[in-house]
C-alpha beads as a LAMMPS data file, in Angstrom:
LAMMPS data file: protein, C-alpha beads

209 atoms
208 bonds

1 atom types
1 bond types

-500.0 500.0 xlo xhi
-500.0 500.0 ylo yhi
-500.0 500.0 zlo zhi

Masses

1 110.0

Atoms # bond

1 1 1 -297.217 -306.631 129.861
2 1 1 -296.132 -309.830 129.380
3 1 1 -297.539 -313.664 128.672
4 1 1 -299.203 -314.440 132.211
5 1 1 -297.291 -317.273 134.550
6 1 1 -299.679 -319.350 135.403
7 1 1 -297.502 -322.950 135.839
8 1 1 -298.815 -325.931 136.615
9 1 1 -296.827 -328.629 138.844
10 1 1 -296.394 -331.614 141.044
11 1 1 -293.661 -332.877 143.120
12 1 1 -293.647 -336.469 143.734
13 1 1 -291.185 -338.352 145.652
14 1 1 -290.554 -340.450 148.267
15 1 1 -290.311 -338.346 152.393
16 1 1 -286.479 -336.879 152.594
17 1 1 -286.742 -335.863 148.102
18 1 1 -287.304 -331.791 150.260
19 1 1 -290.134 -331.758 147.850
20 1 1 -292.009 -329.246 149.960
21 1 1 -288.718 -327.091 150.590
22 1 1 -289.031 -327.268 146.377
23 1 1 -292.117 -326.305 146.182
24 1 1 -292.274 -323.128 149.004
25 1 1 -289.090 -322.392 146.158
26 1 1 -291.239 -322.788 143.347
27 1 1 -294.012 -320.535 145.099
28 1 1 -291.520 -317.226 145.298
29 1 1 -289.522 -317.957 142.211
30 1 1 -289.693 -315.170 140.040
31 1 1 -288.678 -317.540 136.582
32 1 1 -292.321 -318.870 138.110
33 1 1 -294.470 -316.882 139.845
34 1 1 -293.460 -313.755 138.460
35 1 1 -291.694 -310.817 140.862
36 1 1 -293.171 -309.683 144.257
37 1 1 -292.791 -306.811 145.711
38 1 1 -294.631 -308.040 148.879
39 1 1 -295.343 -311.668 150.293
40 1 1 -298.961 -313.201 149.518
41 1 1 -300.404 -316.563 149.759
42 1 1 -300.854 -318.377 146.353
43 1 1 -301.538 -321.793 146.424
44 1 1 -299.815 -325.275 147.620
45 1 1 -301.525 -328.407 147.081
46 1 1 -300.803 -331.441 149.066
47 1 1 -302.450 -334.878 148.437
48 1 1 -300.880 -334.994 151.934
49 1 1 -303.031 -334.016 153.800
50 1 1 -304.585 -335.843 156.301
51 1 1 -307.921 -334.546 156.300
52 1 1 -310.206 -337.346 156.718
53 1 1 -310.029 -338.046 160.420
54 1 1 -309.771 -335.826 163.667
55 1 1 -306.805 -336.328 165.004
56 1 1 -302.439 -335.778 164.380
57 1 1 -300.465 -337.464 161.265
58 1 1 -304.103 -339.587 160.389
59 1 1 -305.801 -340.271 156.824
60 1 1 -306.067 -338.327 153.840
61 1 1 -305.872 -338.889 150.201
62 1 1 -302.074 -340.987 150.193
63 1 1 -302.873 -343.255 152.901
64 1 1 -307.142 -343.923 153.330
65 1 1 -308.428 -347.199 154.439
66 1 1 -310.561 -348.630 152.004
67 1 1 -314.268 -347.619 153.794
68 1 1 -312.925 -344.209 152.150
69 1 1 -311.776 -345.152 148.793
70 1 1 -315.278 -343.101 147.589
71 1 1 -314.011 -340.151 149.760
72 1 1 -310.888 -340.215 148.061
73 1 1 -311.495 -340.859 144.987
74 1 1 -314.972 -337.644 144.733
75 1 1 -312.210 -335.695 146.238
76 1 1 -309.464 -336.112 143.546
77 1 1 -312.518 -334.979 140.845
78 1 1 -312.989 -332.025 143.465
79 1 1 -309.266 -330.956 143.542
80 1 1 -309.124 -331.479 139.023
81 1 1 -312.315 -329.907 138.277
82 1 1 -311.262 -326.814 140.919
83 1 1 -307.723 -326.470 138.902
84 1 1 -310.201 -327.063 135.752
85 1 1 -312.049 -323.897 136.822
86 1 1 -309.203 -321.597 137.531
87 1 1 -306.700 -323.088 134.659
88 1 1 -305.317 -319.207 134.476
89 1 1 -303.273 -319.614 137.878
90 1 1 -300.369 -321.593 138.795
91 1 1 -300.708 -324.595 140.805
92 1 1 -298.356 -326.402 142.774
93 1 1 -299.085 -329.969 144.182
94 1 1 -296.737 -331.160 147.007
95 1 1 -297.429 -335.092 146.271
96 1 1 -300.208 -336.615 144.694
97 1 1 -302.095 -339.226 142.408
98 1 1 -298.553 -341.121 142.244
99 1 1 -297.974 -341.152 146.046
100 1 1 -301.288 -342.769 146.639
101 1 1 -301.177 -345.136 143.966
102 1 1 -297.375 -345.792 145.727
103 1 1 -299.068 -346.583 149.799
104 1 1 -301.780 -348.795 148.712
105 1 1 -300.028 -350.742 146.480
106 1 1 -297.109 -350.538 149.104
107 1 1 -300.162 -350.910 152.218
108 1 1 -302.726 -352.758 150.651
109 1 1 -301.600 -354.412 147.384
110 1 1 -304.371 -352.660 145.736
111 1 1 -304.044 -350.029 142.993
112 1 1 -306.053 -346.822 141.468
113 1 1 -306.521 -346.502 137.668
114 1 1 -305.655 -342.332 136.791
115 1 1 -306.012 -342.504 133.654
116 1 1 -308.618 -340.565 133.585
117 1 1 -306.758 -338.048 135.974
118 1 1 -303.871 -337.144 134.348
119 1 1 -305.708 -337.193 131.313
120 1 1 -307.185 -334.258 132.467
121 1 1 -303.812 -332.660 134.438
122 1 1 -301.866 -333.475 131.088
123 1 1 -304.834 -331.232 128.166
124 1 1 -304.376 -328.734 132.239
125 1 1 -300.620 -328.431 130.574
126 1 1 -299.602 -330.002 134.198
127 1 1 -295.427 -330.701 134.680
128 1 1 -294.694 -333.607 136.835
129 1 1 -290.933 -333.122 138.593
130 1 1 -289.502 -336.342 140.424
131 1 1 -287.617 -335.916 143.051
132 1 1 -285.037 -338.471 143.587
133 1 1 -281.288 -338.501 146.113
134 1 1 -278.716 -341.454 145.712
135 1 1 -278.744 -343.789 148.238
136 1 1 -275.720 -342.829 149.949
137 1 1 -277.180 -339.475 150.938
138 1 1 -280.064 -340.157 152.929
139 1 1 -278.287 -340.485 156.148
140 1 1 -277.359 -336.827 155.519
141 1 1 -280.772 -335.894 154.928
142 1 1 -281.796 -337.449 157.679
143 1 1 -279.912 -335.691 159.996
144 1 1 -281.129 -332.553 158.420
145 1 1 -285.063 -333.857 158.524
146 1 1 -284.597 -334.609 162.488
147 1 1 -284.065 -331.314 163.373
148 1 1 -287.686 -329.749 162.546
149 1 1 -289.750 -333.070 162.853
150 1 1 -292.910 -333.050 164.907
151 1 1 -292.750 -337.028 163.771
152 1 1 -289.382 -338.158 163.973
153 1 1 -289.960 -342.161 164.269
154 1 1 -290.966 -342.130 160.183
155 1 1 -287.421 -341.554 159.538
156 1 1 -286.017 -344.724 161.358
157 1 1 -285.667 -346.760 158.605
158 1 1 -283.718 -345.563 155.282
159 1 1 -284.060 -348.692 153.385
160 1 1 -288.360 -348.321 152.952
161 1 1 -287.536 -344.839 151.321
162 1 1 -284.750 -346.201 148.766
163 1 1 -287.131 -349.403 148.738
164 1 1 -290.335 -346.457 147.461
165 1 1 -287.505 -344.392 145.469
166 1 1 -287.520 -347.388 143.286
167 1 1 -291.120 -348.325 142.938
168 1 1 -292.120 -345.054 142.658
169 1 1 -289.282 -344.641 139.901
170 1 1 -292.404 -347.418 137.723
171 1 1 -295.369 -345.787 138.335
172 1 1 -293.090 -342.320 137.216
173 1 1 -292.879 -344.066 133.701
174 1 1 -295.926 -344.963 133.272
175 1 1 -297.900 -341.667 133.503
176 1 1 -298.237 -339.389 130.590
177 1 1 -297.123 -336.160 131.906
178 1 1 -293.650 -334.590 130.901
179 1 1 -291.471 -335.831 133.703
180 1 1 -288.279 -334.215 135.030
181 1 1 -286.550 -336.517 137.002
182 1 1 -284.650 -333.695 139.722
183 1 1 -281.839 -335.382 141.860
184 1 1 -281.357 -333.828 145.076
185 1 1 -278.819 -335.392 147.104
186 1 1 -277.038 -331.646 146.819
187 1 1 -280.063 -330.570 149.169
188 1 1 -279.351 -327.712 147.259
189 1 1 -282.559 -326.741 147.490
190 1 1 -282.278 -323.427 145.497
191 1 1 -280.503 -324.258 142.618
192 1 1 -283.117 -327.103 142.853
193 1 1 -286.075 -324.131 142.029
194 1 1 -283.850 -322.968 139.389
195 1 1 -283.327 -326.156 137.066
196 1 1 -287.092 -326.758 137.434
197 1 1 -287.967 -323.005 135.971
198 1 1 -284.989 -323.657 133.095
199 1 1 -286.599 -326.847 132.240
200 1 1 -290.916 -325.346 132.211
201 1 1 -289.545 -322.452 130.209
202 1 1 -288.249 -324.560 127.400
203 1 1 -290.479 -326.463 127.618
204 1 1 -293.280 -323.618 127.503
205 1 1 -294.836 -325.044 130.603
206 1 1 -294.945 -321.117 132.088
207 1 1 -297.809 -320.736 130.256
208 1 1 -301.389 -321.911 129.321
209 1 1 -301.663 -324.501 127.034

Bonds

1 1 1 2
2 1 2 3
3 1 3 4
4 1 4 5
5 1 5 6
6 1 6 7
7 1 7 8
8 1 8 9
9 1 9 10
10 1 10 11
11 1 11 12
12 1 12 13
13 1 13 14
14 1 14 15
15 1 15 16
16 1 16 17
17 1 17 18
18 1 18 19
19 1 19 20
20 1 20 21
21 1 21 22
22 1 22 23
23 1 23 24
24 1 24 25
25 1 25 26
26 1 26 27
27 1 27 28
28 1 28 29
29 1 29 30
30 1 30 31
31 1 31 32
32 1 32 33
33 1 33 34
34 1 34 35
35 1 35 36
36 1 36 37
37 1 37 38
38 1 38 39
39 1 39 40
40 1 40 41
41 1 41 42
42 1 42 43
43 1 43 44
44 1 44 45
45 1 45 46
46 1 46 47
47 1 47 48
48 1 48 49
49 1 49 50
50 1 50 51
51 1 51 52
52 1 52 53
53 1 53 54
54 1 54 55
55 1 55 56
56 1 56 57
57 1 57 58
58 1 58 59
59 1 59 60
60 1 60 61
61 1 61 62
62 1 62 63
63 1 63 64
64 1 64 65
65 1 65 66
66 1 66 67
67 1 67 68
68 1 68 69
69 1 69 70
70 1 70 71
71 1 71 72
72 1 72 73
73 1 73 74
74 1 74 75
75 1 75 76
76 1 76 77
77 1 77 78
78 1 78 79
79 1 79 80
80 1 80 81
81 1 81 82
82 1 82 83
83 1 83 84
84 1 84 85
85 1 85 86
86 1 86 87
87 1 87 88
88 1 88 89
89 1 89 90
90 1 90 91
91 1 91 92
92 1 92 93
93 1 93 94
94 1 94 95
95 1 95 96
96 1 96 97
97 1 97 98
98 1 98 99
99 1 99 100
100 1 100 101
101 1 101 102
102 1 102 103
103 1 103 104
104 1 104 105
105 1 105 106
106 1 106 107
107 1 107 108
108 1 108 109
109 1 109 110
110 1 110 111
111 1 111 112
112 1 112 113
113 1 113 114
114 1 114 115
115 1 115 116
116 1 116 117
117 1 117 118
118 1 118 119
119 1 119 120
120 1 120 121
121 1 121 122
122 1 122 123
123 1 123 124
124 1 124 125
125 1 125 126
126 1 126 127
127 1 127 128
128 1 128 129
129 1 129 130
130 1 130 131
131 1 131 132
132 1 132 133
133 1 133 134
134 1 134 135
135 1 135 136
136 1 136 137
137 1 137 138
138 1 138 139
139 1 139 140
140 1 140 141
141 1 141 142
142 1 142 143
143 1 143 144
144 1 144 145
145 1 145 146
146 1 146 147
147 1 147 148
148 1 148 149
149 1 149 150
150 1 150 151
151 1 151 152
152 1 152 153
153 1 153 154
154 1 154 155
155 1 155 156
156 1 156 157
157 1 157 158
158 1 158 159
159 1 159 160
160 1 160 161
161 1 161 162
162 1 162 163
163 1 163 164
164 1 164 165
165 1 165 166
166 1 166 167
167 1 167 168
168 1 168 169
169 1 169 170
170 1 170 171
171 1 171 172
172 1 172 173
173 1 173 174
174 1 174 175
175 1 175 176
176 1 176 177
177 1 177 178
178 1 178 179
179 1 179 180
180 1 180 181
181 1 181 182
182 1 182 183
183 1 183 184
184 1 184 185
185 1 185 186
186 1 186 187
187 1 187 188
188 1 188 189
189 1 189 190
190 1 190 191
191 1 191 192
192 1 192 193
193 1 193 194
194 1 194 195
195 1 195 196
196 1 196 197
197 1 197 198
198 1 198 199
199 1 199 200
200 1 200 201
201 1 201 202
202 1 202 203
203 1 203 204
204 1 204 205
205 1 205 206
206 1 206 207
207 1 207 208
208 1 208 209
């Protein structure tokens, strides 16, 4: 029996960089989670879940309001503690603390020090994938997303995503986690999953630290 695969991956990036599609692809990639003879539900976690409000497109870990700050920080502490308790498992996270910093700085002018969180994530062997795309490729990505989106109005102004990507690049540069910048301009999700697998394998990130 070979070493147990238990990679820990955080996907960050602005909208239209196919983070969720990549997360699903990774969660079925034989070099990431092993070959499967049947499908089962290993976890994909997201800070984008709007679990703080009882209505669609509400608030959660990224877009919480000031009065929900304690709730948000307690949720982050709970997630990282769960990761620590189940350290010998694969965890794929579709947006996390950097998306929170990005939104809170842009909308409310508040910044949060997540160094404590990153130290614990680094100890567990988490790797950060920064999904990006060229400015000119956002238009085609929007056209593809509008075919399935339940909230198409969020894609009206592409300049917002261009600006967010630049701001997020700064936050990624401040991270202590190992980072792979992944250019998704070609919209090739399967190829992106292969590139992540190559990088994780080279770094020894597919196995427990």
